[in-house]
N, C-alpha and C positions, 0 to 999 in steps of 0.2 A: 379425569385427566391425570396421567400418571407422572410420577417424578421420575427424571432420568437417574440411572443408577449412579451412586456417589463414587465414581471412579478417580475423582481427582485427589489422588493420594499425595501425602506430604512425605517425600523420601526423607530417610534418617540422614542421608548426606547427599550433596550434589556433586556431580563431576565438575572439575575445574575447566576453564577454557583451554589451557594448554594440554591438559590430560586429554579432553575430548578431541582435539585436532591431531595430537601425536598417536593416539591409540586407535580411533575409529577412522580407518582408512576411506571407507565409503562416504561418511559424512565429509571428511576433508576434501574429497574430490568434488562433491556438490558444492562445498564452500569456495573452493578455487573457481569453479564455474560461475558462482555468483560475483565473485570479485572482477572476473574478466568482464562479463556482460554489463554489470551495474555501472563500472566505471565508464565504459563507453557510452551507455545510455545517458549518463549525466552531461557528458561532453556534447551528446546530440541534442539534449533538451535546450541547453544554452545557446547552441549555434541555431537551432530552429527559432527561439524566441527573438533572437537577434536579427536573423533573416527576415521574419516576418515584420518585425518593427522597421526595418530599413526600407522594405518594399511597399508597406501600407501605412505605417504609423497609426492604424486604428485600434482602439481597445476591444472592439467587437471582433476584428480579424483575429487578435491574439486569443480572445475568449473561445473562438472557434477551433483553435489549435488544442486548448485544453479539452474542449468537448469531443473532438475527434479521436483524442487519446483516452477518453473515458466512456463515451456512449457506445461505441462498437463492442468495447470490452464487456460492457453490461449485457448487451444483447446476445453475444457469443458465449457468455459464461454458463448458462444452463446446459447447453450441448457440450461445453467444455468439461464441466463437472462430471456428466455421465461418461464421457470419453475417458476421463482420469480414472474413473471407477471400473470401467469395462476392458480397458485396454492397457497394454504394457506402458507404464508411466516413463520409463527411461527412454523408450523409443519415441514417445510422444514428444518429450522435452527436447531430444536431438533434432527431430523434425522441425519443431517450432523454432529452434536456434538457426537452422540452415535456411528456413524460409525468411526469417527476420534479416539475416546477413545479406540476402538477395534484395529485399524490399528497400532497405536503407540506402542502398547504391542508387535507387531512382531518384532520391533528392538531389543528386549531382546535376540534374537537368533542370532544376529550379533557378532561374537567373534573372527574371524580370517580373513585374506584378501580374501580369497574365498568367504566370506560371504558379501562383500561390495556391490555386485549386489543388495542384498535385501534392503540396504539403498536407492537405486535408485527406486526400484519397490514400496516399502511402502511408500517413499516420494512422489511419483507420485500419489498414490491412496489418501494420506492425502490431497494433493492439489486439486484432483478432487473433493472430498467432501467440500473442502474449497471454491471451485468455485461455489458451490450451495449456501454455506452459506453467503459469502461476498456481492454479489449484493442484496440478500434479506434482508440483515441487512441495507445496505445503502438505499434501497428503502423503508424500514420500518420507518426510522427516521422522514420524515416528517409526517407519519401516526400517530405518538404519540406524536408530539409537535406542538405548535402554530407558527405562523409566527414569533413573537417576540422571541421565544424559538430556532428557527432553527439554527441560526449562533452560538449561545452559546452551543447548543447540538453538533454540529459538531466540534467546537473548543475543547470542553470537550473530545470528543470521540478521537480526534487526539492527544491531549495532554496525555490522558490516555495511548494510544498505545505508545507513545514516552516515557512516564515515566516508563512504564512497560518494554519497550526495555532497557532503562537504568538500572532499577533495576534488571530485569531479566538477562540481560547480565553481569553485574558486579556480582550478586549472582550466576548466573549460572556458571560463571568461577570458583569461589570458591567451590561451591557446587559439580561441576564435578570433580574438583581436590580433594575434600574431601571424597565424597561417591561413585564416580564412575559414569560412563555414563549410566549404566543400571538402576540404582535407579532414575535417572533423568527421564528416560522414563516412569517409573511407575507414577512418580509425574505428568508428562504432562497428561497421561491418565485420571488421578483423576480430573484435572482441566476441561477437557472436560465434565465430568459428571456433575460437579458443574455448568458450564455454562448452560447445558441442563435444569438443575432444575430451574434456574432463568427465562430462556425463557418460560418454561412450565407455569409459574405463570404470564406471561405477557399477556395482551390483546392488539392486534395490528389490529385496523381497516384497511380495505383494499378494493380498488376498482378492481374487477376482471371481466373478460369477459368469456362468455361460450366458451370452447375450441371447434374449428371447427372439422369437420369430417376428418379422416385420421390418419395415424400413427404419433406418436410423433416426429419421426425423419423427416418425410417429413413436418409437420407442422412447427417444428422448423426451418428447412431450408427456408420455406416461410416466416415465421414471422421474421428471422433474416434478411433476404433481405429487408422486410419492414422496419425493425429497421435501416439498414444502410440509406435506402432511406429517411426516416424520418430526419435522421441527415444530410443528403445531401441537403434535401430541406430546412432545417432550420439551416442555417450556424452558427447562434449564439449559437446553441447546438453543432454542429459538431466540431467548432473550440476549444471550451473549453474541449469537450471530449479528444483533443489531449494534454492537459497540462502536464499531468503526463507522457505521452509517450515522450514528448519533453525532459523532465528532465532525462529520461531513457536512451536516446541515448548515453550520456557519463556517466550518474551517474550509470547505471547498472553495468558497467565495474568497477566504483570506488568503490562501495560497496562491490563487490566481491574482490577486491584486498586489502581492508581494512582488511578482515579476514586474508589473507595471510601476510599483513604487521604486524598484531598483533603477529602472529606466529613467525615471524622473529625478533622482537623486544625482546621477552622474550622466546627463544627456549627451555630453561628448564622447563617452564610451559606455553606452548602455550595457554591453555584455559584461563588463566589470561590475557595474552596479547590481545587475541581476546575480552575478557570481557571488557576490560577497554576502547578499541577504539569503540567498539559497545555501550558501556554505554554513551560514548561521543556523539555518533551518536543519541542515543535515547534522551538525555538531549537537544540536539539542535532541533530536531523534535518536542519535547515538548514545548520548549519556543517559537518557531516560532508562532504556532497557538495562544498561550496566548497574546503574543505581538500584533499579527495581530488582535486579537478581540479588544484589549484594544485601538488600534490606527487605526482601519480600516477606511480608507477613503471612499468616495463614491464608488459605484460598477464600475463606468466608468473608474476609475484608475487601477482596479485590473489587467486587462490584460497587462498593461505597467509594473506594479510591478512584475508580474509573469516572464516576460522576463528579468528583472533586476536581480530577484533571481537566475535564472539559471546562468547568467553571474557570479554572485557572488560565487555561489558554486564552479565553475571551477577556479576561481582566488584562492580560499582558498586552493584548492587541489594542485595547483601548489606550494604552500609553503609547504604543507604536504609532498610532494615528496622528499623535501630537508632537512628534519629534522628527529631526531632520539630520542630525549628526550620526554618521555610521558608528562611531566608536560606542554610542550609548544604544543605538537601534540593534546592532548585532547580538550583544548580550541578551536583549529583551527577546528577540526573536528566538535565540537558543533556549531560553527559559520556557517561552510559549510551546515549543516543539518537544521539550524533554518530556513533558506529561503525555503527549500524543504517542511518543515512542514507547513509554511505559504501558499505556493503554492498549497499544497494537500488541505487544507481547502477551500481556495478560489475557486479553481476549483469545488470541491464538492458542496459547497453551490450554485454556479451559476447554475450547471447542475440540483440540485434538484429544484431550482426555476423556470428554463427556461423548464422543462420537465413535461408534464402531467403524471398522476400517472399511466395510463395504459401502457405507454412506458417506464417508468422510470427503470424498471428492466433491460430491453434490452439495453437501453442507458448506464447504468452502466456496464452491461456485456460486451458491445462493447468496452467501454472504457478500461476495464481490458484486454480484447483481444489484443488490439493494444499495450498497455502497456507490458504486458507479453511477446509478441512475439519480441518487440524490446529489451526489457530487456535481454531475452535469446540470441538474436544476438549479443548483446554487451559483454555478459559474454563468449559466445563461442569464439568470436574474442580475447578478453583478455587473456582467458585460453590457447588458441593455440598459441598466441604470446609468452607467458611466458615459456609454455611447450617446445616450440622449440628453446628457447633461443634467439628468434629474438629481444626481448627486455628484460632488466632487470626489476625487480619489480618497482623500482624508475622511470625508463623511461616509463614504461606502465602507471603509475599513472600520470605522466606529459602528456603523449599523450592523454589520455581520459579527462583529465582536460582542455586541449586545445580545444578538441571536444565539450566539455561542453560549453566553453565560445562562441565558433562559433554558436552552437545552440541557445543560448540565444540572440545573435545578430540577426540571421535570424528570431527568434521570434518577437523581436522588430520591425523589418524591414516589417513583413509581418502581422502576426496575430494580434499584437497590433494596427497596423495601420488601419487594416479592422474594428476591434472593435471600434475604435475612430470614424471612417466614419460613421458606423452604429449608433451609439449614437447620432451623429449630426443630421443624418436624422430622427430619432425617435423624437428627440427633436423638430426639425422643423415641423414634422407632428403634434406634440401635440400643437404647437403655432398656426398652421393653423386652427385647429378646432374651 
């Protein structure tokens, strides 16, 4: 079993945020596209959670919303990764944006309990198109940045997602309460069109291969197996591809229960309760990448810090489960998700650096496949435990927080130790030359 090439270089200097946005026009346009679509998406999420709560009042019904936004994504990801490697990523992202703009308008017809099934159907379609968009975008960032810009670009992208989660959740709660859920769906559709416009104006260099003969499905199955084989043969890629999945083992259930917790804290205005807690989550996932970039240690320490971050999230949620005041809950949620934001950027940068361009789309799609499958399983388990009254909401949060702590400790004892051993072998090999 070979070691991946040590391509994770330590640049002598890193590009600044302002420098990156000011001088790199094509990254700037991708970034503007992100700002547009992500802001609308978080408006949309708060509106959907509020609509399902109003029409059903069921924890399981809300859990199914989370699952229809993750499981279809997982199932579509392998084919999406192949498409991102084989076809023009820019055109793929534009087509996905246009399709999502149309799909979210279908939510305008959901008005009574019998219509809730359409939230699941349309949510699944939206995420299938997102499954095509996200690996294409992740694989495109190294194509439009230089090595000294790569960490800054990923940190800025993650921070932007998080800031827009914070703003979109907070504003989405107020806007949903003010103008209603259906007006929010129209806003979300318009943001996808804006995103498509910016991507249309972007140039994205790309290394592609000639597609082999055969149907796309057969080719996809063969290429997905090759992608998994590549990750298995290169454990320094395969291990890091499990980073986000490890966080989701407990974190998927915690994020789901955070929405229910917001509803219970402010039952008269549930959209505001969800909005405040999700805004705190967004603030944390935004601060984490910024602090991580500013204080980033050498790459060899990142796997250990990832494990510690998973443990810290679980510890913070143990305290969340015992509190009720928003003024203390929001800072705790922010701290809990600061480490998850840093972990997200660290794992993304390492994967981008360790994976050659022709495999990059499939690696990111495989990462999303495992992440969303585990995330869906965690949400199903949490929603069934709450729906059956096996656990109260606070007990459920505590249980999944403890699971998160155990996962982090296992990561430290296994993945982090193997990464450290590989680093020592690579360093010894370099010294012997």
